[in-house]
C-alpha positions as CSV (number, residue, x, y, z in Angstrom):
1,M,-20.3,9.0,-14.5
2,L,-16.9,8.8,-12.9
3,A,-16.4,7.1,-9.3
4,Q,-15.3,9.4,-7.1
5,N,-12.0,8.6,-5.5
6,L,-12.2,7.0,-1.9
7,F,-8.6,7.7,-0.6
8,T,-5.3,10.0,-0.7
9,T,-2.0,9.8,-0.5
10,I,0.0,9.9,2.4
11,K,3.0,12.3,1.3
12,K,4.8,13.7,4.7
13,D,7.1,12.0,6.5
14,R,5.7,12.7,10.1
15,E,2.3,11.2,8.6
16,F,4.2,7.9,8.0
17,R,6.2,7.8,11.1
18,Q,2.8,8.1,13.0
19,V,1.3,5.1,10.7
20,Y,4.8,3.0,11.9
21,K,4.3,4.0,15.6
22,N,0.6,3.4,15.8
23,S,-0.1,0.7,13.9
24,K,-0.6,-3.2,12.9
25,S,1.2,-4.5,10.2
26,M,1.8,-7.4,8.4
27,A,4.2,-9.4,5.8
28,N,4.3,-11.3,2.7
29,K,7.1,-12.0,0.3
30,L,7.1,-8.9,-1.8
31,L,5.2,-6.5,0.6
32,I,4.8,-5.3,4.0
33,I,1.7,-3.5,4.9
34,Y,1.0,-1.4,7.9
35,I,-2.6,-0.2,9.2
36,M,-4.0,2.6,11.5
37,K,-7.6,4.0,11.8
38,N,-7.7,7.7,10.8
39,Q,-10.1,9.8,11.5
40,S,-12.1,10.5,8.0
41,E,-14.5,8.6,6.1
42,S,-11.8,7.4,3.0
43,N,-8.3,5.7,3.2
44,R,-4.9,7.0,2.8
45,V,-2.5,5.1,1.2
46,G,1.7,5.4,1.2
47,L,3.9,3.8,-0.8
48,T,7.7,3.2,-0.1
49,V,10.2,1.6,-2.0
50,S,13.6,1.3,-0.3
51,K,16.9,2.0,-2.1
52,K,18.2,-1.8,-1.5
53,V,15.2,-2.9,-4.1
54,G,17.1,-1.3,-6.8
55,K,18.3,2.0,-8.7
56,S,15.9,4.9,-9.3
57,V,14.3,3.0,-12.1
58,V,13.4,0.0,-10.7
59,R,12.2,1.8,-7.7
60,S,9.8,3.9,-9.5
61,R,8.6,0.8,-11.5
62,V,7.6,-1.0,-8.0
63,K,6.2,2.3,-7.3
64,R,3.8,2.3,-10.0
65,L,2.9,-1.1,-10.4
66,M,2.0,-0.9,-6.7
67,K,-0.1,2.5,-7.1
68,E,-2.1,0.9,-10.0
69,S,-2.8,-2.5,-7.9
70,F,-4.4,-0.5,-5.3
71,R,-6.1,2.0,-7.4
72,L,-8.1,-0.8,-9.2
73,N,-8.7,-2.6,-5.9
74,H,-9.7,0.4,-3.4
75,H,-13.1,-0.6,-3.8
76,R,-12.7,-4.1,-2.1
77,I,-11.5,-2.6,1.0
78,K,-13.0,-0.8,4.2
79,N,-13.0,2.8,4.5
80,G,-11.4,5.1,7.3
81,Y,-7.6,3.6,7.3
82,D,-4.5,5.1,6.8
83,I,-2.6,2.3,5.3
84,V,1.3,2.3,4.0
85,F,3.3,-0.3,1.8
86,V,6.5,-0.9,2.0
87,A,8.3,-2.5,-0.8
88,R,10.4,-6.2,-0.2
89,I,13.8,-6.9,-2.3
90,G,11.6,-9.4,-4.2
91,C,9.4,-6.5,-5.8
92,N,12.6,-5.6,-7.9
93,E,11.5,-8.6,-10.6
94,A,7.7,-9.2,-9.3
95,T,5.2,-8.6,-12.6
96,Y,1.9,-6.5,-11.6
97,H,-0.1,-9.8,-11.1
98,E,2.5,-10.7,-8.4
99,I,2.3,-7.3,-6.8
100,E,-1.2,-7.3,-6.9
101,S,-2.1,-11.1,-5.5
102,A,0.3,-9.9,-2.8
103,M,-1.2,-7.1,-1.8
104,L,-4.9,-8.8,-2.1
105,H,-3.4,-11.2,0.4
106,L,-2.5,-8.5,3.0
107,F,-5.8,-7.1,2.6
108,K,-7.5,-10.5,3.2
109,K,-4.7,-11.5,6.4
110,M,-5.5,-7.9,8.1
111,H,-9.6,-8.1,7.5
112,L,-9.9,-5.1,5.5
113,T,-11.8,-6.7,2.7
114,K,-15.8,-5.6,2.2
């Protein structure tokens, strides 16, 4: 039996702006996290990678790695949050395990782990 997806994605610019404006944030070497309580039972996640990180191929790779890290670890975090991750310049050469470790570190620092 497949586990149900307990998160959706943030896609609209105004949703990203709302999270940036009304959230708590924290950063480490690779990622910045913004979290805001939402009115639902599930999490919503948004991923952004600036052009400063690299060209489109590099940005797409970083976004894929971030998405996979979140997908494999979303069961570890509390529900009811809008979460936005911003990739920092160091992500362009980071491995999957480094990005996953940075993401888990931020979850722990923001007290999002179950």
